[in-house]
C-alpha positions as CSV (number, residue, x, y, z in Angstrom):
1,M,74.0,55.3,-168.7
2,L,74.6,54.2,-172.3
3,T,78.1,53.6,-171.8
4,R,80.5,53.1,-175.0
5,R,81.0,49.4,-174.9
6,K,77.0,49.3,-174.8
7,F,76.7,51.6,-177.9
8,L,79.4,50.1,-179.8
9,G,77.4,46.5,-179.3
10,V,74.3,48.2,-181.0
11,T,73.7,48.9,-184.5
12,A,73.8,52.7,-186.0
13,A,71.2,52.2,-188.3
14,A,69.8,55.6,-188.3
15,A,73.1,57.3,-188.8
16,G,74.2,54.8,-191.2
17,G,71.2,55.5,-193.5
18,L,71.7,59.2,-193.6
19,T,75.1,59.0,-195.4
20,G,75.4,60.7,-199.0
21,A,72.0,61.3,-200.6
22,G,69.7,60.6,-197.6
23,L,71.4,63.4,-195.9
24,T,71.3,65.8,-198.6
25,S,67.5,65.5,-198.6
26,S,67.2,65.8,-194.9
27,C,69.5,69.0,-194.8
28,S,68.3,70.2,-198.1
29,S,69.1,74.0,-197.2
30,V,72.0,75.9,-196.0
31,L,71.4,77.8,-193.0
32,P,73.2,81.4,-192.3
33,E,76.7,81.1,-190.9
34,P,77.1,83.1,-187.7
35,D,79.9,85.6,-187.9
36,V,83.0,84.4,-185.8
37,Q,85.5,87.0,-186.7
38,A,82.9,89.7,-185.3
39,A,84.2,91.6,-182.2
40,G,83.7,90.3,-178.9
41,F,82.8,87.1,-180.4
42,G,82.6,84.5,-177.6
43,Q,82.8,86.8,-174.7
44,D,80.9,88.0,-172.0
45,A,77.7,86.3,-173.8
46,T,74.2,86.3,-172.4
47,G,71.0,84.6,-172.6
48,T,70.7,80.7,-173.2
49,V,72.9,78.3,-175.0
50,Q,71.2,74.7,-176.1
51,V,73.5,72.0,-176.1
52,W,72.9,68.8,-177.6
53,C,74.9,65.6,-176.3
54,R,75.0,62.2,-177.1
55,A,73.4,59.9,-174.4
56,A,76.5,57.6,-174.5
57,T,79.0,60.4,-173.2
58,Q,76.3,62.4,-171.4
59,S,78.3,61.9,-168.0
60,G,81.1,63.5,-169.7
61,L,79.1,66.8,-170.2
62,T,76.7,67.0,-167.0
63,D,79.2,68.0,-164.6
64,L,80.9,70.3,-167.2
65,V,77.4,72.2,-167.6
66,K,77.0,72.2,-163.9
67,K,80.5,73.7,-163.3
68,F,79.9,76.5,-166.3
69,N,76.6,77.2,-165.1
70,A,78.0,78.0,-161.7
71,S,81.1,79.8,-162.9
72,Q,78.7,82.9,-163.7
73,N,75.5,84.2,-164.1
74,R,74.7,85.8,-167.5
75,L,75.0,82.8,-169.5
76,T,73.1,79.4,-169.4
77,V,73.8,76.2,-171.1
78,E,70.8,73.9,-171.6
79,L,71.5,70.3,-171.9
80,T,69.9,67.5,-174.1
81,P,70.8,64.4,-174.3
82,V,70.0,62.5,-177.6
83,L,70.1,58.6,-178.1
84,D,72.9,57.7,-180.6
85,A,71.2,55.8,-182.4
86,Q,69.1,58.7,-183.1
87,Y,71.4,61.3,-183.0
88,V,72.0,61.9,-186.9
89,T,68.6,61.8,-188.1
90,K,67.4,64.2,-185.4
91,L,70.1,66.5,-186.2
92,A,69.5,66.3,-190.0
93,T,65.9,67.2,-189.2
94,A,66.1,70.0,-186.9
95,I,68.3,71.5,-189.8
96,R,65.8,70.8,-192.5
97,G,63.4,72.4,-190.0
98,R,65.8,75.6,-189.9
99,S,65.4,75.0,-185.7
100,V,69.1,74.0,-184.6
101,P,71.1,73.7,-181.5
102,D,73.6,76.1,-180.7
103,L,76.1,73.6,-179.9
104,V,76.1,70.2,-180.9
105,D,78.5,67.5,-178.6
106,I,78.8,64.9,-181.8
107,D,80.7,61.8,-182.0
108,D,83.7,62.6,-183.7
109,I,83.6,59.7,-186.5
110,N,79.8,61.6,-187.7
111,S,81.7,64.9,-187.8
112,M,82.1,64.8,-191.6
113,L,78.7,63.7,-192.6
114,F,77.4,67.1,-191.6
115,I,80.3,69.3,-192.5
116,Y,80.3,67.9,-195.8
117,R,76.9,68.9,-196.5
118,D,77.6,72.5,-195.3
119,A,76.0,72.3,-192.0
120,F,78.1,73.5,-189.2
121,T,80.1,76.8,-188.5
122,D,83.7,77.7,-190.0
123,L,85.6,77.6,-186.6
124,T,89.2,77.8,-188.1
125,E,89.7,81.4,-186.8
126,P,88.2,81.3,-183.3
127,L,90.1,77.8,-183.1
128,S,93.4,79.5,-184.4
129,A,93.4,81.9,-181.6
130,L,93.7,79.7,-179.2
131,D,97.1,79.5,-177.5
132,F,96.8,75.5,-177.3
133,R,95.7,75.0,-180.5
134,D,98.7,73.0,-181.7
135,R,98.3,70.6,-178.4
136,L,94.6,69.3,-179.7
137,S,94.2,66.0,-180.6
138,P,94.9,66.1,-184.7
139,G,92.8,62.9,-185.2
140,H,89.7,64.3,-183.9
141,L,90.7,67.9,-185.8
142,R,91.5,65.7,-189.0
143,L,87.6,64.5,-188.7
144,A,86.6,67.8,-188.2
145,T,88.4,69.6,-191.3
146,K,87.3,69.7,-195.2
147,G,90.1,71.1,-196.9
148,D,92.1,73.8,-195.1
149,R,89.1,74.8,-193.0
150,V,88.1,73.4,-189.4
151,Y,84.3,72.9,-188.7
152,G,85.0,71.7,-184.8
153,V,86.9,71.4,-182.0
154,P,87.3,68.0,-179.6
155,Y,86.2,67.7,-176.7
156,L,86.8,64.6,-175.0
157,A,88.8,61.1,-176.2
158,D,88.0,57.6,-175.9
159,N,90.8,55.7,-177.2
160,S,91.8,52.0,-177.9
161,M,94.6,50.0,-176.4
162,F,96.2,47.2,-175.7
163,W,96.1,46.2,-172.0
164,F,98.4,43.6,-170.7
165,N,97.8,41.6,-167.0
166,T,101.5,42.3,-165.7
167,E,100.4,39.7,-163.0
168,L,99.7,36.8,-165.8
169,C,102.9,38.4,-168.1
170,D,105.3,37.6,-165.2
171,R,104.2,34.1,-164.8
172,A,104.5,33.3,-168.3
173,D,107.7,35.5,-169.1
174,V,106.1,38.0,-171.3
175,D,107.6,41.5,-171.8
176,P,104.6,43.6,-173.2
177,D,107.3,45.8,-175.1
178,E,108.5,42.9,-176.7
179,A,105.5,41.7,-177.4
180,V,104.0,44.6,-179.6
181,K,107.0,44.8,-182.3
182,S,105.6,42.2,-184.6
183,F,102.4,40.1,-184.9
184,G,104.6,37.2,-184.9
185,N,105.7,38.2,-181.0
186,L,102.2,38.7,-180.1
187,L,101.5,35.2,-180.8
188,D,104.3,33.9,-179.3
189,A,103.4,35.8,-176.1
190,A,99.6,34.4,-176.3
191,R,101.0,31.2,-176.8
192,K,103.1,31.5,-173.3
193,L,99.9,32.7,-171.4
194,R,97.5,30.2,-172.5
195,K,100.0,27.4,-171.2
196,L,99.3,29.2,-167.7
197,G,96.0,26.9,-167.2
198,D,93.0,25.3,-168.9
199,D,90.8,28.8,-167.2
200,I,93.6,31.7,-168.5
201,Y,93.5,32.5,-171.8
202,A,95.6,34.9,-174.1
203,W,93.4,37.4,-175.6
204,S,89.9,38.1,-176.1
205,F,87.7,40.4,-178.7
206,P,84.1,40.8,-179.1
207,A,84.0,38.9,-182.4
208,N,80.0,39.6,-182.8
209,S,79.9,43.4,-182.0
210,P,80.9,45.2,-185.3
211,G,81.5,48.6,-183.5
212,A,83.9,47.5,-180.6
213,L,85.6,44.9,-182.9
214,G,86.2,47.9,-185.5
215,F,87.5,50.3,-182.7
216,V,90.2,47.5,-181.3
217,V,91.0,45.8,-184.7
218,Q,91.2,48.5,-187.0
219,P,94.2,50.2,-185.3
220,M,96.4,47.0,-186.0
221,V,96.2,48.3,-189.5
222,W,96.7,51.9,-189.3
223,A,99.8,51.2,-187.3
224,A,101.8,50.2,-190.6
225,D,100.2,53.1,-192.2
226,T,97.4,52.0,-194.3
227,D,93.8,51.8,-194.2
228,L,91.0,49.5,-195.1
229,I,89.6,52.7,-197.0
230,K,91.5,54.6,-199.9
231,G,91.4,57.9,-201.4
232,T,89.5,61.2,-199.9
233,V,85.5,62.1,-200.0
234,P,84.0,62.0,-202.5
235,D,86.2,59.1,-204.3
236,Q,86.8,56.9,-201.5
237,S,87.1,53.1,-202.5
238,G,88.2,49.9,-200.4
239,D,91.6,48.8,-199.8
240,I,91.3,45.3,-198.9
241,V,91.9,43.3,-201.8
242,G,95.9,42.9,-202.2
243,N,96.5,44.8,-198.8
244,D,98.8,42.5,-197.3
245,V,98.4,44.3,-193.7
246,V,94.9,43.5,-193.7
247,R,95.4,39.5,-194.4
248,Q,97.9,39.5,-191.9
249,M,95.5,41.1,-189.3
250,L,92.7,38.4,-190.0
251,E,95.4,35.9,-190.2
252,L,96.5,36.7,-186.8
253,H,93.0,36.7,-185.4
254,R,92.3,33.3,-187.1
255,Q,95.3,31.5,-185.6
256,L,94.3,32.9,-182.0
257,W,91.0,31.6,-182.8
258,V,92.2,28.1,-184.5
259,D,94.8,27.5,-181.9
260,G,92.6,28.1,-178.9
261,L,94.1,31.0,-177.5
262,V,91.2,32.9,-177.3
263,P,87.9,32.0,-175.2
264,R,85.1,30.0,-177.4
265,A,82.5,32.5,-176.2
266,N,84.3,35.4,-178.4
267,F,82.3,33.7,-181.2
268,S,79.3,35.4,-179.8
269,D,80.4,38.1,-177.7
270,D,78.5,41.6,-178.5
271,A,80.1,43.4,-176.1
272,S,77.4,43.7,-173.6
273,R,79.6,42.2,-170.9
274,W,82.9,43.5,-172.6
275,G,85.8,43.0,-170.6
276,S,84.5,41.1,-167.5
277,D,87.0,38.2,-168.1
278,F,90.2,40.5,-168.4
279,R,88.8,42.2,-165.1
280,A,88.5,38.8,-163.5
281,G,92.3,38.1,-164.1
282,K,91.5,35.5,-166.7
283,I,92.5,37.4,-169.9
284,G,96.5,38.4,-170.6
285,I,96.6,40.6,-173.3
286,F,93.0,42.5,-174.0
287,P,92.5,45.2,-176.6
288,S,89.9,48.1,-175.1
289,N,89.6,51.6,-173.8
290,Y,90.2,53.2,-170.4
291,S,86.6,53.0,-169.6
292,V,86.1,49.3,-169.8
293,V,89.7,48.7,-168.0
294,V,89.9,51.3,-165.3
295,S,86.6,52.7,-164.5
296,A,84.9,49.7,-164.1
297,S,87.8,47.8,-162.2
298,D,89.1,48.2,-158.4
299,P,92.3,49.7,-157.3
300,A,94.2,46.4,-156.6
301,F,93.3,45.1,-160.4
302,Q,94.5,48.5,-162.0
303,K,97.9,48.4,-160.2
304,K,98.4,45.1,-162.3
305,V,97.6,46.1,-165.8
306,T,100.0,48.1,-168.1
307,P,98.8,49.7,-171.4
308,R,100.5,49.6,-175.0
309,L,99.5,51.3,-178.2
310,L,98.1,48.8,-180.7
311,S,100.6,47.5,-182.9
312,G,100.8,46.1,-186.8
313,P,102.7,43.5,-188.3
314,D,106.0,44.9,-187.9
315,G,105.5,47.0,-185.1
316,G,104.7,50.4,-185.8
317,S,101.5,51.9,-183.3
318,A,98.1,53.5,-183.5
319,F,94.9,54.1,-181.4
320,F,91.6,54.6,-182.2
321,D,90.5,58.2,-181.6
322,G,87.1,57.7,-180.7
323,G,85.4,60.6,-178.9
324,D,83.2,63.8,-179.1
325,N,83.7,67.0,-181.4
326,M,82.0,69.9,-180.3
327,C,80.4,71.8,-183.5
328,I,78.2,75.2,-184.0
329,P,75.4,74.4,-186.3
330,R,74.9,76.9,-188.7
331,G,71.8,79.1,-187.6
332,A,72.5,78.9,-183.9
333,R,70.8,81.4,-182.1
334,N,73.9,82.1,-179.6
335,A,76.9,81.0,-181.2
336,S,78.8,83.4,-179.3
337,G,77.6,82.1,-176.1
338,A,78.3,78.5,-177.4
339,W,81.8,79.3,-178.1
340,E,82.5,80.6,-174.7
341,F,81.0,77.2,-173.4
342,V,83.7,75.6,-175.6
343,R,86.6,77.3,-174.4
344,F,85.6,76.5,-170.7
345,A,85.4,73.2,-172.0
346,L,88.7,72.9,-173.3
347,D,90.3,74.6,-170.0
348,L,93.2,72.6,-168.6
349,P,91.0,72.0,-165.0
350,Q,87.8,70.5,-167.2
351,Q,90.3,68.3,-169.2
352,I,92.2,66.9,-166.6
353,D,88.6,65.4,-164.8
354,L,87.6,63.9,-168.0
355,P,89.4,60.4,-166.5
356,A,87.0,60.6,-163.5
357,G,83.9,59.9,-166.0
358,G,85.9,57.5,-168.1
359,Y,87.5,59.6,-171.1
360,T,90.7,61.0,-172.0
361,P,91.6,64.7,-172.1
362,V,92.2,66.1,-175.9
363,R,95.1,68.1,-174.5
364,S,98.6,66.7,-174.7
365,D,99.4,69.4,-172.2
366,A,96.9,67.5,-169.9
367,R,99.4,65.6,-168.8
368,T,100.8,67.4,-166.2
369,S,102.7,65.6,-163.2
370,E,99.4,65.9,-161.0
371,F,97.3,64.4,-163.9
372,A,99.9,61.5,-164.0
373,T,100.3,60.6,-160.3
374,K,96.0,60.9,-160.3
375,Y,95.6,58.9,-163.6
376,P,98.5,56.9,-164.3
377,L,96.8,54.9,-166.9
378,A,95.4,57.7,-168.6
379,T,98.7,59.2,-169.9
380,L,99.9,56.9,-173.0
381,P,97.5,58.6,-175.5
382,L,98.5,62.0,-174.2
383,E,102.1,60.7,-174.6
384,R,101.5,59.6,-177.8
385,I,98.6,61.8,-179.3
386,Q,99.9,62.3,-182.7
387,E,99.4,58.5,-183.3
388,G,95.7,58.6,-182.9
389,Y,93.7,58.1,-186.1
390,A,89.9,57.5,-187.3
391,P,89.1,57.2,-191.1
392,T,87.4,60.3,-192.7
393,T,84.4,58.8,-194.3
394,L,80.8,59.6,-195.1
395,S,80.1,55.8,-194.6
396,Y,81.7,54.6,-191.3
397,N,78.5,53.4,-189.8
398,L,77.1,51.2,-192.8
399,L,80.6,50.1,-193.0
400,Y,81.8,49.4,-189.6
401,N,78.5,49.5,-187.1
402,Q,76.1,47.1,-188.8
403,P,75.9,43.6,-187.8
404,D,75.3,42.9,-191.7
405,G,78.1,45.2,-192.6
406,P,80.9,44.2,-194.7
407,W,83.7,44.7,-191.9
408,L,82.1,42.3,-189.3
409,Q,81.0,39.8,-192.3
410,M,84.6,39.6,-193.5
411,F,86.2,39.3,-190.1
412,R,83.8,36.4,-189.0
413,R,84.1,34.5,-192.5
414,A,87.9,34.8,-192.3
415,V,88.6,34.4,-188.7
416,F,85.7,31.6,-188.0
417,D,85.2,29.8,-191.2
418,G,88.9,30.0,-192.5
419,E,87.9,31.5,-195.9
420,L,90.1,34.3,-196.1
421,E,90.4,35.2,-199.6
422,A,86.6,34.9,-200.2
423,A,86.0,37.1,-197.6
424,M,88.1,39.7,-198.7
425,K,87.3,39.5,-202.1
426,E,83.7,40.0,-200.7
427,A,84.4,42.9,-198.3
428,Q,86.1,44.8,-201.1
429,Q,82.9,44.7,-203.5
430,N,80.9,45.6,-200.4
431,Y,83.0,48.4,-199.3
432,D,83.2,49.9,-202.8
433,R,79.6,49.6,-203.5
434,I,78.7,51.4,-199.8
435,L,81.4,54.1,-200.1
436,R,80.2,54.7,-203.8
437,Q,76.3,55.3,-202.7
438,G,77.6,57.4,-199.6
439,Q,79.1,59.9,-201.8
440,A,76.6,60.4,-204.6
């Protein structure tokens, strides 16, 4: 199975190369839109529903499809997994060939690539009719919204947070609640943790994996109500030079490196073994996700960890609202059946089960007492669901998932080489260029 840590550690060249004009040429004609307001839409559908899913989250769909098919005998869902690095290309090709699946389970960060090119069905009305509409993840919905219309619905979440080893924190006299109040407090906590011994480090970050690094570091900027991108599509530019929060984020990581508070192996860490040092009990503070920390560890270790939302220079909080949106392409042959399957996927029994596969529900009301008892380490993003975020842009993959992209180049130049001013200036120029080209 291709887990998120593996996916974030590889490039997304195919997706990155199909922003802007590239995607336009692949989706050169708009397909007919299903009538989602027709009587009986999404009810008692028959036939087959063709669903594409990401290989990275296939495990979260396979059992869902089995449950749905077993729940009735008039509608059959057929699931086709697609490699993440090929997903955007393959879907764009299908749209151009006018032969699309009925439903796509797509990385939420890529939703806007197709929405902006009028490739997905407007689901505003059927979504509004759901009695739990206001409990759905706003971060996911934001990535599926253009103007006041919504073209996708959340299915599963993959969120980044701080994870504290409570055993090490107790030994070092570190209070996680105090630590997240400022970058200064985090640095103080890191120094205390490092004093526990030569083989104990305060912190760990995958500095040679652009995607994983962006997943865990960007929220430390968002927590201060700013971003590395400003404006809305199609008028976006970089917001790096002159952004004091970005500067402080880079300075914090530079200090962690210079002071020896993180392992030297972080320099080349490509996320292929992400979290192994934390699960071995050698790291005090670890920005990551539920899957890496909880799903990959045993119950004894899980009792030693506690999550906190990622924080900014002066506190605040945010987490990366990663995961999947479900969208119905224009031209879908069985849109009614697709929507029936979407509603099944969003029902509480299915949502409450998601942590078993390493994911978080997208409904805040999934945090029942039963859920909290069974998955105590998965409740925080549901309690604070309004603080999830991810940038809406057509150029995310080129900016954040490429090894030669401006995000990773800026971070490494500032943190490892100490050339902060030059790194930010260069990044500003490259963000502007990539965003301009992606919006052409």
